[in-house]
C-alpha positions as a Markdown table, in Angstrom:
| # | Residue | x | y | z |
|---|---|---|---|---|
| 1 | Met | 35.2 | -30.9 | 120.9 |
| 2 | Arg | 31.6 | -30.1 | 121.7 |
| 3 | Val | 31.4 | -26.4 | 120.9 |
| 4 | Val | 28.9 | -23.7 | 121.4 |
| 5 | Phe | 29.4 | -21.1 | 118.7 |
| 6 | Met | 28.4 | -17.5 | 119.5 |
| 7 | Gly | 28.6 | -14.9 | 116.7 |
| 8 | Thr | 26.4 | -12.7 | 114.6 |
| 9 | Pro | 27.8 | -10.7 | 111.5 |
| 10 | Asp | 29.6 | -11.7 | 108.3 |
| 11 | Phe | 33.0 | -11.6 | 110.2 |
| 12 | Ser | 31.9 | -14.7 | 112.2 |
| 13 | Val | 30.7 | -16.9 | 109.3 |
| 14 | Pro | 34.1 | -18.2 | 108.2 |
| 15 | Val | 34.9 | -19.1 | 111.8 |
| 16 | Leu | 31.7 | -21.3 | 112.0 |
| 17 | Asp | 32.6 | -22.9 | 108.7 |
| 18 | Ala | 36.1 | -23.7 | 109.9 |
| 19 | Leu | 34.9 | -25.3 | 113.1 |
| 20 | Val | 32.5 | -27.5 | 111.2 |
| 21 | Ala | 35.2 | -28.4 | 108.6 |
| 22 | Ala | 37.6 | -29.3 | 111.4 |
| 23 | Gly | 35.1 | -31.9 | 112.7 |
| 24 | His | 34.0 | -30.2 | 115.9 |
| 25 | Glu | 30.5 | -30.9 | 117.1 |
| 26 | Ile | 28.5 | -27.7 | 117.2 |
| 27 | Ala | 26.1 | -28.1 | 120.1 |
| 28 | Ala | 24.3 | -24.9 | 119.3 |
| 29 | Val | 24.8 | -21.6 | 117.5 |
| 30 | Tyr | 24.0 | -18.3 | 119.4 |
| 31 | Cys | 23.5 | -15.1 | 117.5 |
| 32 | Gln | 21.5 | -11.8 | 117.6 |
| 33 | Pro | 17.8 | -12.1 | 116.9 |
| 34 | Pro | 16.4 | -11.3 | 113.4 |
| 35 | Arg | 15.7 | -7.6 | 113.0 |
| 36 | Pro | 13.8 | -5.5 | 110.5 |
| 37 | Ala | 15.9 | -4.7 | 107.4 |
| 38 | Gly | 15.4 | -3.7 | 103.8 |
| 39 | Arg | 12.7 | -1.7 | 102.2 |
| 40 | Gly | 9.9 | -3.9 | 103.5 |
| 41 | Lys | 11.4 | -3.7 | 107.0 |
| 42 | Lys | 10.8 | -7.5 | 107.4 |
| 43 | Asp | 12.7 | -9.4 | 110.0 |
| 44 | Arg | 16.0 | -10.6 | 108.5 |
| 45 | Pro | 18.2 | -13.3 | 110.1 |
| 46 | Thr | 21.8 | -12.4 | 110.8 |
| 47 | Pro | 24.5 | -13.8 | 108.5 |
| 48 | Val | 25.5 | -16.4 | 111.2 |
| 49 | His | 21.8 | -17.4 | 111.6 |
| 50 | Ala | 21.4 | -17.9 | 107.9 |
| 51 | Arg | 24.6 | -19.9 | 107.6 |
| 52 | Ala | 23.8 | -22.1 | 110.6 |
| 53 | Val | 20.4 | -23.0 | 109.2 |
| 54 | Ala | 22.1 | -23.9 | 105.9 |
| 55 | Leu | 24.4 | -26.2 | 107.8 |
| 56 | Gly | 21.6 | -27.8 | 109.7 |
| 57 | Leu | 22.7 | -26.5 | 113.1 |
| 58 | Ala | 20.4 | -25.5 | 116.0 |
| 59 | Val | 20.1 | -21.8 | 116.4 |
| 60 | Arg | 19.3 | -19.7 | 119.5 |
| 61 | His | 18.9 | -15.9 | 119.5 |
| 62 | Pro | 18.0 | -14.7 | 123.0 |
| 63 | Val | 17.7 | -11.0 | 123.6 |
| 64 | Ser | 19.8 | -11.4 | 126.8 |
| 65 | Leu | 21.7 | -14.0 | 128.6 |
| 66 | Lys | 21.1 | -12.5 | 132.0 |
| 67 | Gly | 18.1 | -14.6 | 133.0 |
| 68 | Ala | 18.4 | -17.8 | 135.0 |
| 69 | Glu | 16.4 | -19.8 | 132.4 |
| 70 | Glu | 18.7 | -18.8 | 129.5 |
| 71 | Gln | 21.8 | -19.5 | 131.6 |
| 72 | Ala | 20.4 | -23.0 | 132.6 |
| 73 | Glu | 19.7 | -23.8 | 128.9 |
| 74 | Phe | 23.2 | -22.8 | 128.0 |
| 75 | Ala | 24.7 | -24.9 | 130.7 |
| 76 | Ala | 22.6 | -27.9 | 129.7 |
| 77 | Leu | 24.4 | -27.9 | 126.3 |
| 78 | Asn | 27.2 | -29.6 | 128.2 |
| 79 | Ala | 29.9 | -27.9 | 126.0 |
| 80 | Asp | 33.6 | -28.4 | 126.2 |
| 81 | Val | 34.2 | -24.8 | 125.0 |
| 82 | Ala | 32.4 | -21.8 | 123.7 |
| 83 | Val | 33.9 | -19.9 | 120.7 |
| 84 | Val | 32.8 | -16.3 | 120.6 |
| 85 | Val | 33.4 | -13.9 | 117.7 |
| 86 | Ala | 31.5 | -10.6 | 117.3 |
| 87 | Tyr | 28.5 | -12.0 | 119.1 |
| 88 | Gly | 27.1 | -8.7 | 120.4 |
| 89 | Leu | 26.0 | -9.6 | 123.9 |
| 90 | Ile | 27.8 | -9.4 | 127.2 |
| 91 | Leu | 28.3 | -12.9 | 128.7 |
| 92 | Pro | 27.5 | -13.1 | 132.4 |
| 93 | Gln | 29.8 | -15.0 | 134.6 |
| 94 | Ala | 27.5 | -18.0 | 134.8 |
| 95 | Val | 27.8 | -18.3 | 131.0 |
| 96 | Leu | 31.6 | -17.8 | 131.0 |
| 97 | Asp | 31.9 | -20.6 | 133.6 |
| 98 | Ala | 29.6 | -23.1 | 132.0 |
| 99 | Pro | 31.8 | -24.8 | 129.3 |
| 100 | Arg | 34.4 | -27.2 | 130.7 |
| 101 | Arg | 37.3 | -25.4 | 129.0 |
| 102 | Gly | 35.8 | -21.9 | 129.2 |
| 103 | Cys | 35.0 | -19.4 | 126.5 |
| 104 | Leu | 37.5 | -18.4 | 123.8 |
| 105 | Asn | 37.1 | -15.1 | 122.0 |
| 106 | Ile | 38.5 | -14.2 | 118.6 |
| 107 | His | 39.4 | -10.5 | 118.6 |
| 108 | Ala | 40.5 | -8.5 | 115.6 |
| 109 | Ser | 43.4 | -6.6 | 117.1 |
| 110 | Leu | 46.8 | -7.1 | 118.7 |
| 111 | Leu | 45.6 | -6.9 | 122.3 |
| 112 | Pro | 45.8 | -4.9 | 124.5 |
| 113 | Arg | 45.6 | -2.4 | 121.6 |
| 114 | Trp | 42.1 | -1.7 | 120.4 |
| 115 | Arg | 39.9 | -3.5 | 122.9 |
| 116 | Gly | 36.3 | -2.9 | 122.2 |
| 117 | Ala | 33.8 | -2.6 | 119.4 |
| 118 | Ala | 35.5 | -1.3 | 116.3 |
| 119 | Pro | 39.2 | -2.5 | 116.3 |
| 120 | Ile | 39.5 | -2.7 | 112.5 |
| 121 | His | 38.2 | 0.8 | 111.8 |
| 122 | Arg | 40.3 | 2.3 | 114.6 |
| 123 | Ala | 43.6 | 0.6 | 113.5 |
| 124 | Ile | 43.3 | 2.0 | 110.0 |
| 125 | Met | 42.1 | 5.5 | 111.1 |
| 126 | Ala | 45.0 | 5.7 | 113.7 |
| 127 | Gly | 47.6 | 4.9 | 111.0 |
| 128 | Asp | 48.8 | 1.7 | 112.7 |
| 129 | Ala | 51.4 | -0.2 | 110.7 |
| 130 | Glu | 50.0 | -3.5 | 111.6 |
| 131 | Thr | 47.1 | -5.3 | 113.3 |
| 132 | Gly | 46.1 | -8.9 | 113.7 |
| 133 | Val | 44.0 | -11.5 | 115.6 |
| 134 | Cys | 44.2 | -12.7 | 119.2 |
| 135 | Ile | 42.6 | -15.8 | 120.5 |
| 136 | Met | 41.8 | -14.9 | 124.1 |
| 137 | Gln | 40.4 | -16.6 | 127.2 |
| 138 | Met | 37.3 | -14.6 | 128.1 |
| 139 | Glu | 36.8 | -13.1 | 131.5 |
| 140 | Ala | 34.4 | -10.5 | 132.9 |
| 141 | Gly | 36.4 | -7.4 | 131.7 |
| 142 | Leu | 36.1 | -6.0 | 128.2 |
| 143 | Asp | 38.7 | -7.9 | 126.1 |
| 144 | Thr | 41.0 | -8.2 | 129.1 |
| 145 | Gly | 41.6 | -11.9 | 129.2 |
| 146 | Pro | 44.9 | -13.7 | 128.7 |
| 147 | Val | 45.9 | -14.4 | 125.1 |
| 148 | Leu | 46.5 | -18.0 | 123.8 |
| 149 | Leu | 47.5 | -17.2 | 120.2 |
| 150 | Arg | 48.2 | -14.1 | 118.2 |
| 151 | Glu | 49.1 | -13.4 | 114.6 |
| 152 | Ala | 49.9 | -10.0 | 113.0 |
| 153 | Thr | 49.4 | -8.7 | 109.5 |
| 154 | Asp | 50.6 | -5.4 | 107.9 |
| 155 | Ile | 48.1 | -2.6 | 107.2 |
| 156 | Thr | 48.9 | -1.4 | 103.6 |
| 157 | Pro | 48.0 | 1.8 | 101.9 |
| 158 | Gln | 45.4 | -0.2 | 99.9 |
| 159 | Asp | 43.6 | -1.6 | 102.9 |
| 160 | Thr | 40.1 | -0.5 | 103.7 |
| 161 | Thr | 38.1 | -1.7 | 106.6 |
| 162 | Val | 36.2 | -4.2 | 104.4 |
| 163 | Arg | 39.4 | -5.6 | 102.9 |
| 164 | Leu | 41.1 | -6.0 | 106.3 |
| 165 | His | 37.9 | -7.4 | 107.8 |
| 166 | Asp | 37.9 | -10.3 | 105.3 |
| 167 | Arg | 41.6 | -11.0 | 105.9 |
| 168 | Leu | 41.3 | -11.0 | 109.7 |
| 169 | Ser | 38.2 | -13.1 | 109.6 |
| 170 | Ala | 40.0 | -15.8 | 107.6 |
| 171 | Met | 43.0 | -15.5 | 110.0 |
| 172 | Gly | 40.7 | -15.9 | 113.0 |
| 173 | Ala | 39.1 | -19.0 | 111.5 |
| 174 | Arg | 42.5 | -20.6 | 111.0 |
| 175 | Leu | 43.8 | -19.6 | 114.4 |
| 176 | Ile | 40.8 | -20.8 | 116.4 |
| 177 | Val | 41.1 | -24.3 | 114.9 |
| 178 | Gln | 44.8 | -24.3 | 115.8 |
| 179 | Ala | 43.9 | -23.1 | 119.4 |
| 180 | Leu | 41.4 | -25.9 | 119.9 |
| 181 | Asp | 43.8 | -28.5 | 118.6 |
| 182 | Arg | 46.6 | -27.3 | 120.9 |
| 183 | Leu | 44.4 | -26.2 | 123.9 |
| 184 | Asp | 46.2 | -28.6 | 126.3 |
| 185 | Thr | 49.7 | -27.2 | 125.5 |
| 186 | Leu | 49.1 | -23.5 | 125.0 |
| 187 | Thr | 50.2 | -21.1 | 127.8 |
| 188 | Pro | 47.8 | -18.2 | 128.4 |
| 189 | Glu | 49.7 | -14.9 | 128.4 |
| 190 | Pro | 48.2 | -12.1 | 130.6 |
| 191 | Gln | 47.8 | -8.8 | 128.7 |
| 192 | Pro | 50.3 | -6.1 | 129.8 |
| 193 | Asp | 49.0 | -3.0 | 131.4 |
| 194 | Ala | 51.0 | -0.8 | 129.0 |
| 195 | Gly | 49.6 | -0.1 | 125.6 |
| 196 | Val | 45.9 | -0.4 | 126.4 |
| 197 | Thr | 43.6 | 1.5 | 123.9 |
| 198 | Tyr | 39.9 | 1.3 | 123.3 |
| 199 | Ala | 38.2 | 1.0 | 119.9 |
| 200 | Arg | 35.0 | 2.9 | 120.6 |
| 201 | Lys | 32.0 | 2.3 | 118.3 |
| 202 | Ile | 32.0 | 4.3 | 115.1 |
| 203 | Asp | 29.8 | 7.4 | 115.2 |
| 204 | Lys | 28.3 | 8.6 | 111.9 |
| 205 | Ala | 29.4 | 12.1 | 112.9 |
| 206 | Glu | 33.0 | 11.0 | 112.3 |
| 207 | Ala | 32.2 | 10.5 | 108.6 |
| 208 | Ala | 32.1 | 14.1 | 107.4 |
| 209 | Ile | 35.4 | 15.1 | 105.8 |
| 210 | Asp | 37.2 | 18.2 | 106.8 |
| 211 | Trp | 39.5 | 19.0 | 103.8 |
| 212 | Thr | 41.6 | 21.4 | 106.0 |
| 213 | Arg | 43.1 | 18.3 | 107.6 |
| 214 | Pro | 46.3 | 16.7 | 106.3 |
| 215 | Ala | 45.9 | 14.4 | 103.3 |
| 216 | Gln | 47.3 | 11.4 | 105.2 |
| 217 | Glu | 44.6 | 11.7 | 108.0 |
| 218 | Ile | 41.8 | 12.1 | 105.5 |
| 219 | Asp | 43.0 | 9.1 | 103.5 |
| 220 | Arg | 43.0 | 7.0 | 106.7 |
| 221 | Gln | 39.5 | 8.3 | 107.5 |
| 222 | Ile | 38.2 | 7.3 | 104.0 |
| 223 | Arg | 39.7 | 3.8 | 104.1 |
| 224 | Gly | 38.9 | 3.2 | 107.7 |
| 225 | Leu | 35.2 | 4.1 | 107.2 |
| 226 | Ser | 34.9 | 2.1 | 104.0 |
| 227 | Pro | 32.3 | 0.8 | 103.3 |
| 228 | Phe | 30.3 | 1.7 | 106.4 |
| 229 | Pro | 29.3 | 4.3 | 107.3 |
| 230 | Gly | 31.4 | 5.8 | 104.5 |
| 231 | Ala | 33.3 | 9.0 | 104.7 |
| 232 | Trp | 31.5 | 11.7 | 102.8 |
| 233 | Thr | 31.7 | 15.2 | 101.3 |
| 234 | Ala | 29.4 | 17.5 | 99.4 |
| 235 | Ala | 29.6 | 18.7 | 95.9 |
| 236 | Gly | 27.0 | 21.4 | 95.6 |
| 237 | Asp | 23.7 | 19.8 | 96.9 |
| 238 | Thr | 25.0 | 16.3 | 96.3 |
| 239 | Arg | 26.4 | 14.2 | 99.1 |
| 240 | Ile | 29.1 | 11.8 | 97.9 |
| 241 | Lys | 30.6 | 8.9 | 99.8 |
| 242 | Leu | 34.3 | 8.4 | 99.3 |
| 243 | Leu | 35.3 | 4.7 | 99.6 |
| 244 | Met | 38.9 | 4.5 | 98.4 |
| 245 | Ser | 41.7 | 7.1 | 98.0 |
| 246 | Glu | 45.4 | 7.4 | 97.4 |
| 247 | Leu | 48.0 | 10.0 | 98.6 |
| 248 | Thr | 49.4 | 12.1 | 95.8 |
| 249 | Glu | 51.2 | 15.3 | 95.2 |
| 250 | Gly | 49.5 | 18.6 | 94.8 |
| 251 | Gln | 48.5 | 21.8 | 96.7 |
| 252 | Gly | 45.8 | 24.3 | 96.7 |
| 253 | Ala | 42.9 | 25.6 | 98.7 |
| 254 | Pro | 41.5 | 22.7 | 100.8 |
| 255 | Gly | 38.7 | 20.8 | 99.0 |
| 256 | Thr | 39.6 | 22.2 | 95.6 |
| 257 | Leu | 39.8 | 19.7 | 92.7 |
| 258 | Leu | 43.2 | 20.2 | 91.1 |
| 259 | Asp | 42.6 | 18.3 | 87.9 |
| 260 | Asp | 39.9 | 16.4 | 86.0 |
| 261 | Asp | 40.8 | 13.1 | 87.7 |
| 262 | Ile | 39.4 | 14.0 | 91.1 |
| 263 | Thr | 42.6 | 15.0 | 92.8 |
| 264 | Val | 41.6 | 17.0 | 95.9 |
| 265 | Ala | 43.8 | 19.5 | 97.7 |
| 266 | Cys | 43.9 | 19.0 | 101.5 |
| 267 | Gly | 45.2 | 21.1 | 104.4 |
| 268 | Thr | 48.6 | 19.6 | 103.5 |
| 269 | Gly | 49.1 | 17.4 | 100.5 |
| 270 | Ala | 46.5 | 16.0 | 98.2 |
| 271 | Leu | 44.4 | 12.9 | 97.6 |
| 272 | Arg | 43.3 | 11.2 | 94.4 |
| 273 | Leu | 39.8 | 9.7 | 94.8 |
| 274 | His | 39.4 | 6.2 | 93.3 |
| 275 | Thr | 36.0 | 4.9 | 94.5 |
| 276 | Leu | 32.9 | 7.1 | 95.0 |
| 277 | Gln | 29.2 | 6.6 | 95.6 |
| 278 | Arg | 26.1 | 8.8 | 95.3 |
| 279 | Ala | 22.9 | 8.1 | 97.1 |
| 280 | Gly | 20.9 | 5.4 | 95.4 |
| 281 | Lys | 23.8 | 4.4 | 93.2 |
| 282 | Ala | 26.3 | 1.6 | 93.5 |
| 283 | Ala | 29.9 | 2.4 | 94.3 |
| 284 | Gln | 31.8 | 3.4 | 91.1 |
| 285 | Asp | 35.4 | 3.9 | 90.1 |
| 286 | Ala | 36.4 | 7.5 | 89.4 |
| 287 | Glu | 36.1 | 7.2 | 85.6 |
| 288 | Thr | 32.6 | 5.7 | 85.7 |
| 289 | Phe | 31.5 | 8.2 | 88.4 |
| 290 | Leu | 32.6 | 11.2 | 86.3 |
| 291 | Arg | 30.5 | 10.0 | 83.3 |
| 292 | Gly | 27.4 | 10.4 | 85.5 |
| 293 | Met | 28.4 | 13.5 | 87.5 |
| 294 | Ala | 30.8 | 16.2 | 86.3 |
| 295 | Leu | 33.4 | 17.3 | 88.8 |
| 296 | Pro | 35.6 | 19.7 | 86.8 |
| 297 | Arg | 38.9 | 21.2 | 87.9 |
| 298 | Gly | 38.3 | 24.0 | 90.4 |
| 299 | Thr | 35.2 | 22.5 | 92.0 |
| 300 | Val | 35.3 | 22.9 | 95.7 |
| 301 | Leu | 34.2 | 19.9 | 97.7 |
| 302 | Gly | 32.6 | 20.4 | 101.1 |
| 303 | Glu | 30.6 | 23.4 | 99.9 |
| 304 | Ser | 26.9 | 23.2 | 99.4 |
């Protein structure tokens, strides 16, 4: 098919690669504009932009698609279908209507659960047993369109947002190729009204850890916010990001280290911390971290 691809972050890159590998003609790649990044604050192309250039594809990065000129340029691509995955702009009706077979969205949840901006984070933080990917026909509402294909995957106690992100990205790439191959035979299934939830954007204010909460909730917070923005706690004057943890046995005053292996008492239960990061340092496993910063038994985290 002649495809317009619309995506921006790392999550979208495997999908673009899969479409190219499957032999689809990519009429153009749409992504967010380059923005200042890094120490020099120079404009940096998005991951999809960089990959599209490497593949020799035409790239467009309008600030908005609301203007008549941009909509006309999009329609002039004469696409069979648009594939949209984590693009970052709202598509006006004129854009949704332009491709002959419409616009298909790859959404990283089992719709109608977790419509919206941060479905992977929210599924982990809520303690969901599973999540997945839906291939959805786009319409004007926020992730409300009928679903063409869906596939589920378990959320394990070892899953962080980055780990689940990579698994779902690969799943989405595989499913969209299947959907395009079977587009004439797939039956769109309207989403039910029951079970709708919204995955609101992650706020950095959610990252501070309250050790009086149950260990299970804090573990989900740590894994759900790993690696960004990273759940954090204080040890004296030092802020520490916590990127991986594990439920374990233990009890004590909330925030207190129960041993020399960074086991922390919570409101109920305890957590063993496995991956930690100080400002200006790379993420480290617990053993390496302790060689650079002592956290002896009895230390109380969260106090500064």
